[in-house]
Rosetta silent file (secondary structure, phi, psi, omega in degrees, C-alpha in Angstrom):
SEQUENCE: MPTSARLPEPPLPSSAPRLQDSGWLDVGAGHHIAWARYGAPEGAPAVVLHGGPGSGSSLRHLEFFDLTRWQVVLFDQRGCGRSTPLGGIAHNTTADLVADIEALRQHLGIPRWLVVGGSWGATLALAYALRHRERCLGLLLRGTFLGQQADVDWFVDGARAMRPAAYAEFAQGHAPHTLIDRYAEAFNGTDAGQACHALARWLRWEAALETPIEPPPDGPTPPAPGSADADRLRARGRIQTHYLRHRCFLDDGALVAGARMFGKLPGVLLHGTHDLVCRPANAQAVHAAWPDSVLHWVPGAGHAPFEPAMQAAMRQQLAHFLVHGRFATQEAP
SCORE:     score description
SCORE:     0.000 S_00000001
   1 L     0.000  142.672  177.194    0.000    0.000    0.000 S_00000001
   2 L   -60.660  141.101  175.798    1.250    3.542   -0.691 S_00000001
   3 L  -126.235  166.453 -176.949    2.705    5.267    2.361 S_00000001
   4 E  -134.561  143.217  175.920    3.726    8.864    2.989 S_00000001
   5 E  -124.053  147.336 -175.398    6.566   10.553    4.865 S_00000001
   6 L   -68.974  138.987  176.077    6.708   14.173    5.927 S_00000001
   7 L  -110.289  152.666  170.640    8.716   16.610    3.797 S_00000001
   8 L   -60.999  147.856  178.936   10.192   19.943    4.841 S_00000001
   9 L   -69.774  125.154 -179.441    7.984   22.835    3.835 S_00000001
  10 L   -75.715  161.918  177.203    9.292   24.272    0.534 S_00000001
  11 L   -65.848  144.880 -178.625    9.753   28.016    0.033 S_00000001
  12 L  -118.598  149.806  170.038    6.625   29.811   -1.126 S_00000001
  13 L   -57.621  148.417 -175.473    6.096   32.992   -3.133 S_00000001
  14 L   -60.950  -25.640 -177.762    5.393   35.880   -0.765 S_00000001
  15 L   -88.343   -5.452 -174.969    1.859   36.208   -2.176 S_00000001
  16 L   -89.184  138.972  173.358    0.954   32.531   -1.727 S_00000001
  17 L   -61.473  164.932 -175.358   -1.029   31.271    1.271 S_00000001
  18 L   -65.072  144.440  173.246    0.718   28.852    3.581 S_00000001
  19 E   -56.295  134.374  175.192    1.346   25.282    2.539 S_00000001
  20 E   -76.236  -59.941 -179.441   -1.290   22.929    3.976 S_00000001
  21 E  -160.910  167.596 -178.426    0.710   19.713    3.987 S_00000001
  22 E  -158.492  166.788  179.749    3.257   17.757    1.973 S_00000001
  23 E   178.493 -178.880  169.544    4.942   14.401    1.802 S_00000001
  24 E  -112.301  137.321  177.966    6.373   11.574   -0.216 S_00000001
  25 E  -110.914  122.002  176.395    4.069    8.785   -1.345 S_00000001
  26 E   -77.006  111.335 -177.062    5.536    5.309   -1.799 S_00000001
  27 E  -106.260    9.967  175.206    3.943    4.085   -5.031 S_00000001
  28 E    94.209  167.289  178.396    5.939    0.877   -5.310 S_00000001
  29 L    57.558   28.008  177.594    8.801   -0.446   -7.451 S_00000001
  30 L    84.445    0.407 -177.836   11.205    1.812   -5.548 S_00000001
  31 E   -95.839  137.221  172.979    9.472    5.071   -6.534 S_00000001
  32 E  -127.899  121.506 -178.743    8.438    7.778   -4.044 S_00000001
  33 E   -98.939  136.023  178.981    6.558   10.768   -5.428 S_00000001
  34 E   -87.596  134.579 -179.358    6.805   14.179   -3.758 S_00000001
  35 E  -138.247  159.645  175.322    3.546   16.065   -3.289 S_00000001
  36 E  -153.029  148.552 -179.124    2.294   19.254   -1.647 S_00000001
  37 E  -124.201  130.716 -174.401   -1.130   20.811   -1.088 S_00000001
  38 E  -123.906  164.176  170.602   -1.696   24.575   -1.021 S_00000001
  39 E    95.530 -149.400 -173.093   -4.530   27.026   -0.528 S_00000001
  40 L   -85.146  126.993 -179.066   -7.796   26.827    1.391 S_00000001
  41 L   -56.211  -32.959 -179.993   -8.392   23.620    3.400 S_00000001
  42 L  -102.582   13.383 -178.031  -12.082   23.672    2.456 S_00000001
  43 L   -73.968  168.061  176.243  -11.496   24.984   -1.060 S_00000001
  44 E   -64.003  132.766 -174.176  -12.465   23.301   -4.304 S_00000001
  45 E   -84.520  138.951  175.645   -9.883   20.574   -5.004 S_00000001
  46 E  -142.715  148.181  172.932   -7.638   20.589   -8.069 S_00000001
  47 E  -121.270  136.667  178.874   -4.551   18.663   -9.096 S_00000001
  48 E  -106.883  125.143  179.501   -2.003   20.092  -11.533 S_00000001
  49 E  -101.498  115.418 -175.206   -0.177   17.640  -13.799 S_00000001
  50 L   -74.263  166.720 -176.803    3.165   19.046  -14.909 S_00000001
  51 L   -92.642 -158.877  179.980    4.584   18.743  -18.393 S_00000001
  52 L   129.175 -100.118   -6.578    7.753   17.391  -19.916 S_00000001
  53 L   -58.417  148.251  174.496    7.597   14.502  -19.492 S_00000001
  54 L   107.227   -3.595 -172.516   10.150   15.028  -16.753 S_00000001
  55 L   -70.795  -34.175 -174.460    9.856   18.744  -16.001 S_00000001
  56 L    87.741  159.881 -178.475    8.678   18.505  -12.387 S_00000001
  57 L   -76.236  163.094 -179.301    6.091   20.659  -10.645 S_00000001
  58 L  -139.470  137.520  175.479    6.430   24.412  -10.206 S_00000001
  59 H   -62.549  -20.037  178.575    5.061   26.797   -7.593 S_00000001
  60 H   -64.334  -22.995  177.617    4.254   29.103  -10.491 S_00000001
  61 H   -63.722  -20.333  177.089    1.339   26.823  -11.326 S_00000001
  62 H   -68.518  -19.869 -176.544   -0.345   28.228   -8.213 S_00000001
  63 H   -64.857  -19.348 -179.383   -0.596   31.599   -9.983 S_00000001
  64 H   -76.455  -16.688 -169.216   -3.562   30.360  -12.018 S_00000001
  65 L  -111.020  148.014  165.426   -5.723   29.847   -8.921 S_00000001
  66 L   -82.022   99.952 -172.142   -7.454   32.002   -6.324 S_00000001
  67 L   -77.088    2.036  169.046   -5.864   30.190   -3.390 S_00000001
  68 L   -84.889   -9.607 -175.731   -8.397   31.593   -0.948 S_00000001
  69 L  -128.393   -8.959  178.412  -11.007   29.435   -2.713 S_00000001
  70 E  -117.992  150.563  160.945   -9.083   26.471   -4.105 S_00000001
  71 E  -110.858  123.925 -170.309   -6.995   23.714   -2.563 S_00000001
  72 E  -118.277  127.406  178.495   -4.351   22.818   -5.150 S_00000001
  73 E  -101.843  123.995  171.180   -2.258   19.655   -5.205 S_00000001
  74 E  -111.229  144.470  173.235    1.123   19.726   -6.933 S_00000001
  75 E  -152.086  156.319  177.098    3.294   16.647   -7.283 S_00000001
  76 L   -96.575  124.378  179.604    6.405   15.491   -9.100 S_00000001
  77 L   -65.437  169.068 -176.845    5.856   12.526  -11.387 S_00000001
  78 L   -50.304  129.008  176.172    8.114    9.469  -11.156 S_00000001
  79 L    80.312   -0.105 -173.618   11.775   10.388  -11.493 S_00000001
  80 L  -109.690  155.680  170.588   11.090   14.155  -11.566 S_00000001
  81 L    54.176 -121.822 -179.732   11.790   17.070   -9.238 S_00000001
  82 L   -92.136   -2.865  177.948   11.974   15.896   -5.622 S_00000001
  83 L   -70.539  153.757 -177.521   10.598   12.437   -6.387 S_00000001
  84 E  -126.757  149.130   -2.382   12.995    9.534   -6.086 S_00000001
  85 L   -76.044  140.808 -179.724   14.895    7.966   -7.697 S_00000001
  86 L   -62.439  126.182  178.886   15.771   11.073   -9.721 S_00000001
  87 L    77.424    8.213 -177.808   15.708   10.231  -13.416 S_00000001
  88 L   -68.808  123.099 -178.904   14.467    6.698  -12.791 S_00000001
  89 L  -108.819   -7.650  173.833   12.953    5.224  -15.952 S_00000001
  90 L   -72.691  139.836 -177.813   12.349    1.658  -14.735 S_00000001
  91 L    53.008   45.884 -177.989    8.674    1.071  -13.927 S_00000001
  92 L  -135.266   89.954  179.818    7.940    4.500  -15.375 S_00000001
  93 L  -132.376  170.991  177.518    5.127    4.439  -17.935 S_00000001
  94 H   -59.305  -41.262  178.639    1.934    6.368  -18.558 S_00000001
  95 H   -62.496  -37.696  176.746   -0.074    3.614  -16.872 S_00000001
  96 H   -62.693  -43.054 -177.865    2.192    3.881  -13.812 S_00000001
  97 H   -67.769  -39.146  176.221    1.644    7.644  -13.622 S_00000001
  98 H   -60.124  -43.168  177.976   -2.129    7.298  -13.961 S_00000001
  99 H   -63.893  -35.707  178.708   -2.081    4.823  -11.072 S_00000001
 100 H   -65.295  -42.042  179.171    0.040    7.263   -9.038 S_00000001
 101 H   -59.506  -45.200 -179.161   -2.457   10.097   -9.530 S_00000001
 102 H   -67.694  -38.679  177.331   -5.273    7.897   -8.293 S_00000001
 103 H   -63.232  -37.996  178.987   -3.199    6.628   -5.352 S_00000001
 104 H   -67.658  -42.129  177.465   -2.449   10.234   -4.372 S_00000001
 105 H   -58.146  -46.340  179.682   -6.130   11.199   -4.561 S_00000001
 106 H   -63.425  -41.825 -179.231   -7.017    8.305   -2.292 S_00000001
 107 H   -61.821  -37.678 -178.371   -4.177    9.122    0.109 S_00000001
 108 H   -83.940   -7.649  178.099   -5.355   12.730    0.436 S_00000001
 109 L    69.728   32.751  179.857   -8.982   11.692    0.905 S_00000001
 110 L   -97.703  116.982 -176.725  -10.274   13.837   -1.958 S_00000001
 111 L   -63.025  -46.547  179.993  -13.475   12.351   -3.451 S_00000001
 112 L  -147.315  151.589  178.869  -13.222   14.195   -6.804 S_00000001
 113 E  -145.949  156.853  172.426  -10.954   16.884   -8.177 S_00000001
 114 E   -77.576  132.630 -177.687  -10.482   19.178  -11.141 S_00000001
 115 E  -106.775  120.464 -176.011   -7.599   17.902  -13.278 S_00000001
 116 E  -117.927  127.576  179.612   -5.421   20.608  -14.850 S_00000001
 117 E  -154.061  144.401  176.982   -2.628   19.801  -17.285 S_00000001
 118 E  -123.668  140.435  177.677   -0.642   21.420  -20.064 S_00000001
 119 L    61.965 -119.335  174.886    1.297   19.778  -22.900 S_00000001
 120 H   -59.693  -33.335  176.771    2.396   16.381  -21.526 S_00000001
 121 H   -61.851  -31.844  175.962    0.242   17.189  -18.489 S_00000001
 122 H   -69.769  -38.799  174.788   -2.760   17.356  -20.835 S_00000001
 123 H   -55.753  -49.848 -176.122   -1.847   13.912  -22.199 S_00000001
 124 H   -67.218  -36.136  177.175   -1.751   12.547  -18.687 S_00000001
 125 H   -62.096  -43.511  177.924   -5.008   14.290  -17.723 S_00000001
 126 H   -63.981  -42.642  179.890   -6.796   12.625  -20.637 S_00000001
 127 H   -64.279  -38.668  178.312   -5.291    9.243  -19.765 S_00000001
 128 H   -66.536  -44.819 -179.441   -6.347    9.644  -16.122 S_00000001
 129 H   -64.830  -33.125  177.920   -9.888   10.668  -17.053 S_00000001
 130 H   -63.050  -34.346 -177.921  -10.136    7.711  -19.404 S_00000001
 131 H   -92.671  -30.508 -172.790   -9.398    5.385  -16.483 S_00000001
 132 H  -135.763   50.543 -177.414  -10.996    7.360  -13.612 S_00000001
 133 H   -55.691  -37.749 -175.208  -13.636    9.613  -15.129 S_00000001
 134 H   -68.179  -12.613  179.198  -15.838    9.345  -12.034 S_00000001
 135 H   -96.950    1.989 -176.516  -13.092   10.976   -9.938 S_00000001
 136 E  -104.209  128.392  169.517  -12.868   14.057  -12.161 S_00000001
 137 E   -75.125  -28.333 -179.203  -14.829   17.261  -11.603 S_00000001
 138 E   170.908  175.775  178.686  -13.616   18.361  -15.025 S_00000001
 139 E  -127.717  132.338  168.766  -10.523   18.795  -17.191 S_00000001
 140 E  -115.251  115.114 -174.787   -8.645   21.974  -18.097 S_00000001
 141 E  -116.142  128.668  178.042   -6.184   21.192  -20.892 S_00000001
 142 E  -117.914  130.616  176.832   -3.602   23.647  -22.240 S_00000001
 143 L    53.784   66.601 -169.410   -1.603   22.994  -25.401 S_00000001
 144 L   -68.181  127.033  174.473   -2.798   19.430  -25.847 S_00000001
 145 L  -112.982  137.624 -174.870   -0.177   16.795  -26.670 S_00000001
 146 L  -112.767   -3.238  176.821   -1.409   13.292  -27.534 S_00000001
 147 L    70.312   16.988 -179.648    1.807   11.269  -27.583 S_00000001
 148 L   -82.933  164.995  177.906    1.145    9.987  -31.094 S_00000001
 149 H   -57.319  -37.570  179.326    3.836    9.257  -33.664 S_00000001
 150 H   -63.184  -33.291  178.086    2.752   12.400  -35.506 S_00000001
 151 H   -69.746  -41.826  178.025    3.409   14.466  -32.359 S_00000001
 152 H   -65.842  -43.531  179.046    6.905   13.018  -31.955 S_00000001
 153 H   -61.035  -38.429  179.044    7.616   13.534  -35.667 S_00000001
 154 H   -62.720  -43.436 -178.011    6.485   17.157  -35.375 S_00000001
 155 H   -63.938  -40.288 -174.310    8.869   17.802  -32.486 S_00000001
 156 H   -93.580   -5.588 -175.384   11.918   16.321  -34.231 S_00000001
 157 H  -151.771  -40.686 -167.940   11.164   17.469  -37.768 S_00000001
 158 H   -62.224  -34.961 -174.735    7.867   19.206  -38.483 S_00000001
 159 L   -91.250    6.168 -172.486    8.678   22.645  -37.076 S_00000001
 160 H   -61.247  -34.212 -177.156   12.141   22.925  -38.625 S_00000001
 161 H   -66.143  -25.500 -178.444   11.027   25.314  -41.392 S_00000001
 162 H   -89.136  -16.808  179.308    9.855   27.852  -38.804 S_00000001
 163 L  -138.470   63.155 -171.312   13.025   27.711  -36.697 S_00000001
 164 H   -63.209  -40.646 -178.403   15.770   26.746  -39.177 S_00000001
 165 H   -67.232  -45.473  179.640   18.786   27.992  -37.213 S_00000001
 166 H   -64.475  -37.016 -179.589   17.683   26.383  -33.966 S_00000001
 167 H   -67.870  -39.531 -179.941   16.851   23.161  -35.781 S_00000001
 168 H   -58.991  -40.839  178.097   20.251   22.972  -37.455 S_00000001
 169 H   -69.558  -39.817 -178.960   21.919   23.090  -34.045 S_00000001
 170 H   -64.400  -45.757 -173.983   19.446   20.593  -32.583 S_00000001
 171 H   -79.936  -28.118  179.424   19.768   18.032  -35.406 S_00000001
 172 L    54.071   33.148  177.268   23.542   18.358  -35.911 S_00000001
 173 L    79.859    1.350 -178.389   23.086   17.023  -39.448 S_00000001
 174 L   -87.555  156.243  179.135   21.491   13.751  -38.333 S_00000001
 175 L   -65.112  140.348 -176.916   18.312   12.272  -39.807 S_00000001
 176 H   -53.825  -39.501 -174.544   15.175   13.319  -37.903 S_00000001
 177 H   -70.862   -9.123  178.968   14.103    9.745  -37.122 S_00000001
 178 H   -97.858   -8.427 -166.906   17.395    9.125  -35.277 S_00000001
 179 H   -68.226  -43.998 -178.630   17.337   12.180  -33.009 S_00000001
 180 H   -59.808  -45.697  179.956   15.354   10.870  -30.030 S_00000001
 181 H   -64.618  -39.804  179.633   17.574    7.783  -29.776 S_00000001
 182 H   -63.048  -45.024  179.332   20.749    9.855  -30.161 S_00000001
 183 H   -68.692  -37.249  177.126   19.763   12.241  -27.390 S_00000001
 184 H   -60.342  -41.296  178.794   18.616    9.361  -25.182 S_00000001
 185 H   -63.095  -40.264  179.196   22.043    7.753  -25.572 S_00000001
 186 H   -66.469  -44.458 -177.653   23.742   11.013  -24.584 S_00000001
 187 H   -68.157  -27.957 -178.584   21.499   11.566  -21.556 S_00000001
 188 H   -99.314   -1.525 -175.916   21.974    7.976  -20.373 S_00000001
 189 L   -79.829 -179.298 -177.073   25.669    7.690  -21.221 S_00000001
 190 L   -94.352   -9.668 -178.568   28.739    7.885  -19.003 S_00000001
 191 L   -88.936  100.425 -175.765   30.224   11.047  -20.563 S_00000001
 192 H   -64.505  -37.765  179.814   28.903   13.860  -18.337 S_00000001
 193 H   -64.803  -44.721  177.571   30.325   16.602  -20.544 S_00000001
 194 H   -61.346  -40.923  179.389   28.696   15.197  -23.668 S_00000001
 195 H   -62.221  -41.540 -178.332   25.405   14.871  -21.792 S_00000001
 196 H   -67.332  -39.507  177.236   25.516   18.507  -20.669 S_00000001
 197 H   -67.676  -38.189  176.294   26.187   19.804  -24.190 S_00000001
 198 H   -64.001  -39.954  177.403   23.367   17.630  -25.533 S_00000001
 199 H   -59.013  -43.869 -178.903   21.086   19.026  -22.824 S_00000001
 200 H   -62.581  -41.630  178.477   21.875   22.580  -23.879 S_00000001
 201 H   -64.937  -42.691  178.961   21.028   21.820  -27.524 S_00000001
 202 H   -61.460  -45.699 -178.285   17.793   20.087  -26.501 S_00000001
 203 H   -66.969  -36.105  178.116   16.767   22.982  -24.250 S_00000001
 204 H   -67.087  -36.504  176.977   17.553   25.574  -26.925 S_00000001
 205 H   -66.451  -43.784  176.244   15.346   23.695  -29.384 S_00000001
 206 H   -58.886  -44.955 -178.971   12.501   23.576  -26.844 S_00000001
 207 H   -62.639  -36.862  179.675   12.935   27.291  -26.129 S_00000001
 208 H   -64.678  -32.580 -178.835   12.809   28.072  -29.848 S_00000001
 209 H   -85.400  -23.003 -171.979    9.458   26.304  -30.151 S_00000001
 210 H   -78.111  -24.529 -174.034    7.886   27.633  -26.950 S_00000001
 211 L  -108.380  148.031 -179.391    7.836   31.331  -27.809 S_00000001
 212 L   -61.602  -29.830  179.379    5.964   33.072  -30.654 S_00000001
 213 L  -111.657  135.526 -177.238    9.190   34.839  -31.723 S_00000001
 214 L   -59.763  127.505 -178.928   12.389   32.866  -32.262 S_00000001
 215 L   -72.128  163.460  178.233   14.694   33.486  -29.266 S_00000001
 216 L   -61.268  152.948 -172.722   18.301   34.644  -29.711 S_00000001
 217 L   -68.885  -16.229 -177.162   20.732   31.846  -30.645 S_00000001
 218 L   -69.956  -37.361  170.686   22.776   32.036  -27.412 S_00000001
 219 L    42.447 -160.134  178.394   19.873   30.464  -25.400 S_00000001
 220 L   -62.305  140.346  177.838   20.498   28.096  -22.473 S_00000001
 221 L   -98.027  158.298 -179.148   24.152   27.263  -21.835 S_00000001
 222 L   -61.353  133.458  175.042   25.436   23.795  -20.893 S_00000001
 223 L   -69.516  153.781  179.467   25.129   23.121  -17.141 S_00000001
 224 L   -69.268  127.618  178.729   28.361   22.318  -15.318 S_00000001
 225 L   -54.608  135.004  179.454   28.888   18.537  -15.159 S_00000001
 226 L    87.593   -8.741  179.512   28.214   17.233  -11.659 S_00000001
 227 L   -78.346  163.697  177.991   26.181   20.273  -10.606 S_00000001
 228 H   -61.996  -38.809  178.041   22.677   20.023   -9.167 S_00000001
 229 H   -61.846  -42.264 -179.986   21.329   21.717  -12.303 S_00000001
 230 H   -63.230  -42.772  179.935   23.074   19.165  -14.504 S_00000001
 231 H   -63.464  -43.451 -178.250   21.664   16.261  -12.503 S_00000001
 232 H   -66.388  -45.444 -177.588   18.141   17.693  -12.581 S_00000001
 233 H   -70.982  -34.856  177.733   18.200   18.527  -16.286 S_00000001
 234 H   -66.441  -38.859  175.916   19.807   15.245  -17.223 S_00000001
 235 H   -61.546  -41.894  178.008   17.068   13.409  -15.323 S_00000001
 236 H   -61.483  -45.024  179.188   14.491   15.414  -17.222 S_00000001
 237 H   -62.339  -39.856  178.652   16.154   14.544  -20.523 S_00000001
 238 H   -60.973  -46.611 -177.416   16.290   10.860  -19.637 S_00000001
 239 H   -68.899  -41.676 -177.758   12.598   10.750  -18.811 S_00000001
 240 H   -63.102  -46.967  179.418   11.536   12.846  -21.792 S_00000001
 241 H   -68.956  -32.896  176.109   13.405   10.726  -24.322 S_00000001
 242 H   -58.075  -45.449 -179.864   12.251    7.552  -22.539 S_00000001
 243 H   -73.133  -43.180 -176.026    8.640    8.544  -23.117 S_00000001
 244 H   -66.809  -37.671 -178.849    9.077    9.946  -26.621 S_00000001
 245 H   -71.482  -15.987  175.615   10.957    6.934  -27.958 S_00000001
 246 L  -107.745   18.227 -178.597    8.041    4.767  -26.714 S_00000001
 247 H    48.389   41.540  175.289    5.345    7.146  -28.036 S_00000001
 248 H    58.798   21.984  176.655    4.373    7.817  -24.438 S_00000001
 249 H    57.919   35.095 -179.850    3.272    4.200  -24.006 S_00000001
 250 L  -127.719  145.357  171.551    0.001    4.988  -25.782 S_00000001
 251 L   -76.326  139.128  176.722   -1.636    3.568  -28.884 S_00000001
 252 L   -55.000  131.091  177.864   -2.131    6.159  -31.608 S_00000001
 253 L    84.920   -4.391 -174.699   -5.658    7.519  -31.374 S_00000001
 254 H   -65.375  -41.501 -176.493   -6.350    6.007  -27.949 S_00000001
 255 H   -71.974  -37.950  177.467   -6.904    9.302  -26.137 S_00000001
 256 H   -65.497  -43.640  177.305   -9.136   10.751  -28.849 S_00000001
 257 H   -61.238  -40.221  179.318  -11.187    7.553  -28.898 S_00000001
 258 H   -65.496  -33.134 -179.345  -11.413    7.675  -25.113 S_00000001
 259 H   -62.233  -23.281  177.609  -12.645   11.267  -25.166 S_00000001
 260 L   -64.785  -18.238 -178.225  -15.814   10.035  -26.877 S_00000001
 261 L   -92.768   -2.003 -174.864  -16.710    8.409  -23.565 S_00000001
 262 L   -74.998  -23.269  175.782  -16.446   11.610  -21.503 S_00000001
 263 L    56.719 -122.468 -175.641  -20.031   12.648  -22.222 S_00000001
 264 L   -88.577    7.554  177.144  -21.098   15.597  -20.062 S_00000001
 265 L   -57.297  124.986  179.409  -17.818   15.803  -18.129 S_00000001
 266 L   -62.731  136.866  178.537  -16.881   19.523  -18.118 S_00000001
 267 E  -156.740  146.442  174.802  -13.779   20.252  -20.144 S_00000001
 268 E  -135.928  139.077  175.609  -11.955   23.118  -21.802 S_00000001
 269 E  -114.817  118.863  177.120   -9.061   23.041  -24.253 S_00000001
 270 E  -107.159  127.759 -176.697   -6.923   26.188  -24.436 S_00000001
 271 E  -139.953  124.671  178.545   -4.480   26.345  -27.340 S_00000001
 272 E   -68.600  138.901 -179.787   -2.203   29.209  -28.352 S_00000001
 273 L   -68.378  -17.157  178.838   -2.493   30.268  -31.973 S_00000001
 274 L  -112.465   23.847  179.767    1.336   30.389  -32.147 S_00000001
 275 L   -74.060  116.131  179.216    2.010   27.103  -30.336 S_00000001
 276 L  -101.990   -0.892  179.304    4.815   25.322  -32.222 S_00000001
 277 L   -90.594  -48.345 -177.274    5.225   22.464  -29.734 S_00000001
 278 L  -111.437  128.181 -175.684    1.750   20.924  -29.820 S_00000001
 279 L   -68.111  136.629  177.824   -0.164   20.692  -33.064 S_00000001
 280 H   -60.729  -24.736  178.389   -3.551   22.466  -33.155 S_00000001
 281 H   -59.495  -27.372  179.196   -4.977   19.319  -34.760 S_00000001
 282 H   -64.279  -51.075 -179.894   -4.705   17.653  -31.343 S_00000001
 283 H   -62.239  -39.866  179.321   -7.063   20.083  -29.641 S_00000001
 284 H   -63.198  -41.036 -177.878   -9.426   19.949  -32.609 S_00000001
 285 H   -67.134  -42.769  179.181   -9.517   16.137  -32.555 S_00000001
 286 H   -64.970  -43.719 -179.805  -10.235   15.921  -28.827 S_00000001
 287 H   -62.990  -40.564  179.556  -12.935   18.583  -29.067 S_00000001
 288 H   -64.233  -35.673  179.368  -14.579   16.832  -32.027 S_00000001
 289 H   -77.447  -19.063 -173.079  -14.660   13.562  -30.075 S_00000001
 290 L  -128.613   75.370 -170.967  -15.959   15.306  -26.953 S_00000001
 291 L   -58.302  -25.793 -179.565  -18.692   17.707  -28.135 S_00000001
 292 L   -80.205   -3.330  174.912  -19.498   18.934  -24.614 S_00000001
 293 L   -78.854  165.273  178.017  -15.962   20.292  -24.228 S_00000001
 294 E  -114.150  131.408  177.051  -15.080   23.914  -24.968 S_00000001
 295 E  -113.107  122.053  177.418  -12.249   24.782  -27.370 S_00000001
 296 E  -121.936  125.836  169.713  -10.658   28.228  -27.110 S_00000001
 297 E   -87.154  130.888 -178.181   -7.857   29.506  -29.322 S_00000001
 298 E   -99.670  107.209 -172.814   -5.745   32.004  -27.380 S_00000001
 299 L   -60.682  132.130  174.772   -4.694   34.733  -29.833 S_00000001
 300 L    78.200   -8.050 -177.277   -0.963   35.430  -30.013 S_00000001
 301 L   -83.364  145.335  172.835   -0.046   32.861  -27.363 S_00000001
 302 L   -95.371 -139.766 -176.451    2.650   30.279  -27.880 S_00000001
 303 L   -92.725  -27.519 -173.053    3.187   27.121  -25.866 S_00000001
 304 L   -65.302  137.811 -175.971    4.454   28.551  -22.576 S_00000001
 305 L   -73.758  -20.344 -171.466    1.810   28.628  -19.820 S_00000001
 306 L  -102.302   11.233  169.452    2.917   31.913  -18.271 S_00000001
 307 L   -63.866  143.208 -173.364    2.573   34.168  -21.301 S_00000001
 308 H   -52.686  -43.896 -176.586    0.093   36.900  -20.318 S_00000001
 309 H   -66.371  -41.890 -179.870   -2.652   35.870  -22.751 S_00000001
 310 H   -70.158  -41.322  179.723   -2.526   32.193  -21.804 S_00000001
 311 H   -62.189  -41.459  178.592   -2.269   32.914  -18.098 S_00000001
 312 H   -63.772  -40.427  179.883   -5.288   35.229  -18.311 S_00000001
 313 H   -64.561  -40.868  179.557   -7.289   32.587  -20.191 S_00000001
 314 H   -66.951  -43.254  179.084   -6.510   29.934  -17.591 S_00000001
 315 H   -61.903  -42.752 -178.672   -7.395   32.223  -14.696 S_00000001
 316 H   -63.467  -42.201 -179.644  -10.663   33.223  -16.338 S_00000001
 317 H   -67.681  -40.123  179.106  -11.680   29.618  -16.964 S_00000001
 318 H   -66.616  -39.609  178.098  -10.799   28.513  -13.426 S_00000001
 319 H   -64.428  -41.091  179.310  -12.729   31.419  -11.917 S_00000001
 320 H   -65.532  -42.239 -179.654  -15.763   30.589  -14.060 S_00000001
 321 H   -63.150  -38.495 -178.179  -15.604   26.912  -13.135 S_00000001
 322 H   -60.535  -36.008 -177.662  -15.435   27.751   -9.446 S_00000001
 323 H   -85.241  -41.804 -168.610  -18.732   29.637   -9.655 S_00000001
 324 H  -107.510  -12.242 -177.237  -20.640   27.618  -12.259 S_00000001
 325 L    72.601   14.474  176.830  -19.165   24.106  -12.168 S_00000001
 326 L  -152.335  173.668 -176.147  -18.476   24.326  -15.890 S_00000001
 327 L   -99.246  155.738 -177.957  -16.212   26.287  -18.206 S_00000001
 328 L   -71.835  138.574  176.702  -16.939   29.539  -20.008 S_00000001
 329 L   -91.352  -11.716  177.567  -17.960   29.294  -23.643 S_00000001
 330 L  -127.393  141.096  175.863  -16.972   32.906  -24.309 S_00000001
 331 L   -68.770  148.097  175.229  -13.766   34.685  -23.403 S_00000001
 332 L   -66.555  143.416  179.966  -14.063   37.558  -20.934 S_00000001
 333 L   -67.179    0.000    0.000  -13.939   40.971  -22.663 S_00000001
């Protein structure tokens, strides 16, 4: 059975209410996931599923919520952030993560919660709802990623024409279909210096896709081998390539097919009109399969969640849901 151990209280933004509680949950196979709950003890419950895969949770995700009226659960998925073992890819699949989310809900004694996820977090939210729809108050999905072969192909090849300089550095002249395996070998290899340089190239490519305007070419620099940053980023790279090379352990079309079963479950899909990481076809496909969902294009927004337009859209939808139990069909003026 999952167990939990007390964690030290992490630092909070000065504007955030006090942490309610936190811990590590033993989810089996040697994995312990770190979790924390913030906001109002009697507030509406929500869980935020971070992206990546491998990025880890962020206190900035609390900025979307009125923490005087919500209780918000953040946690680090297997191998991410403060969860242990850092970078562990054994017994680390989408099905494992879905089971972890449900184990955490049960551990916290929350009957139902709103599930919020962006990018890979949206993938995981859909997978969780497919398995545990009755435990969901609703889904808020930002920049939907579906883990299909077409999504992986887009990341390693499809966007190259829009970011040619960044892509040339990322690909290093290698064929697109070899890139995930090449980076996985670097992140899992014994040469720490090579891994750090590969990390910098990977991060610069991600940064080039995340913003509406191509960032300057200097971008992220290689972390120092052996540093805490290098260990954290290398773990992220290991997990991300682990999932991408296995197409996120999902059958193509499985999540869209599953969305047809959501019925009247409240849901909103927010997608930036300049998102170069996640294809707009993903949001369209989920919405078409789930007619009771709401699809909003966020003008001028890219993929990053904290761009002003996207952040405003998320706040507006969460505020509307809190009052009405459903999402807004029209953007606030």
